C-alpha positions, 0 to 999 in steps of 0.5 A, a space after each residue: 500500500 502506498 501511504 498518501 496524504 489521504 491515508 488514515 492514521 490507522 492505515 499508516 500504522 498498519 502499513 508501517 507494521 507490515 513493513 517492519 515485519 517484512 524487514 524483520 523477515 528479510 533479515 531472518 529474525 524472529 520477533 523474539 530476536 528483534 525485540 531482545 536486540 532492540 531492548 523491547 518486550 516481544 509484546 511491544 514488537 507484536 503491537 507495532 507489527 499489528 499496527 497499534 500505536 507505538 512510541 517514536 523511541 521504540 521505532 528508532 530502536 527497531 530501525 537501528 537493529 534493522 540497519 534502517 535508522 537512516 530512513 528517518 532522514 527521509 521523514 524530515 530532511 535536514 534543511 539547507 541554509 538559504 543563501 539570503 540567510 548569509 546576508 547581513 541584515 541591518 535593523 530596520 529603522 523604527 517608526 517615529 511617532 509624531 509627538 503629541 502637541 500639549 496644550 498649555 493649561 489654562 486657568 479654567 475653573 468651575 465658576 464656584 471656585 475663587 
């Protein structure tokens, strides 16, 4: 199955589990062997292969044992620095506010004051 933007979370987890199982079998490993080498319980690996949610650290541990940890780089590639980032940017001048004109205080009174 091809994972696409329209794939549900359940479909993606199921496909991921199937791919992990296929990789494990291609390496002639049992679930017990992979789990032990990854420092996981067999139940955790069974859950992963059956499409249940799993932690990212568990995914990393399994990929390391299967020599596929570089695949994470495809998930979120490292961003290259854009050439314009090397330009020295001057601080933009701040807008100066127009000063308020203050009116001189007049001797205005309420009328009942002396």
